[in-house]
C-alpha positions as CSV (number, residue, x, y, z in Angstrom):
1,M,0.0,0.0,0.0
2,S,1.2,3.4,-0.8
3,A,1.0,6.4,1.6
4,G,-1.5,8.0,-0.8
5,S,-4.1,5.4,-0.2
6,D,-4.3,6.2,3.5
7,R,-4.8,9.8,3.0
8,P,-8.6,9.9,2.3
9,A,-9.3,8.0,5.6
10,A,-7.1,10.5,7.5
11,V,-8.7,13.4,5.9
12,S,-12.2,12.1,6.7
13,F,-11.0,11.4,10.3
14,I,-10.2,15.1,10.7
15,T,-13.0,16.5,8.5
16,A,-15.9,15.0,10.4
17,P,-15.1,16.5,13.8
18,L,-14.2,19.9,12.2
19,T,-17.6,19.9,10.4
20,G,-19.4,19.4,13.7
21,I,-17.3,22.0,15.4
22,T,-18.1,24.5,12.6
23,A,-21.8,23.7,12.9
24,V,-21.7,24.4,16.6
25,A,-19.8,27.7,16.1
26,V,-22.3,28.9,13.5
27,G,-25.2,27.9,15.8
28,V,-23.7,29.9,18.7
29,I,-23.1,32.9,16.5
30,L,-26.7,32.9,15.2
31,N,-28.0,32.4,18.7
32,L,-26.0,35.4,20.0
33,A,-27.1,37.5,17.0
34,T,-30.7,36.7,17.7
35,F,-30.3,37.5,21.4
36,F,-28.6,40.9,20.8
37,A,-31.1,41.8,18.0
38,Y,-34.0,41.1,20.3
39,H,-32.6,43.2,23.1
40,A,-31.5,46.0,20.8
41,L,-34.8,46.2,18.8
42,W,-37.2,45.6,21.7
43,P,-35.5,47.0,24.8
44,Q,-38.6,46.5,27.0
45,G,-39.7,43.2,25.4
46,F,-42.3,42.5,22.8
47,E,-44.9,44.4,24.8
48,S,-43.2,47.8,23.9
49,S,-42.9,49.4,20.5
50,F,-40.2,48.5,18.0
51,E,-37.0,50.5,18.3
52,W,-36.8,52.0,14.8
53,F,-33.6,54.0,15.5
54,S,-31.7,50.9,16.4
55,A,-33.0,49.2,13.2
56,D,-31.6,52.0,11.1
57,W,-28.2,50.7,10.1
58,D,-27.1,53.9,8.5
59,S,-27.6,55.8,11.7
60,G,-25.9,53.1,13.7
61,F,-22.8,53.0,11.6
62,T,-22.7,56.8,11.4
63,G,-22.8,56.9,15.2
64,L,-19.7,54.6,15.4
65,I,-17.6,56.9,13.2
């Protein structure tokens, strides 16, 4: 057997866990984005009105500069 024939098994051995770790990282990022968007756009919860100023991206980015 040549060394090249063992490579696909080694690659899949590393690829499968990295795929799972990537999926977990993406899930955590989306969860945090949803959490922060909820708290930024509805500061007092869904019972209050929608915070339009926070939703205006142009004003938000201009405020950072």
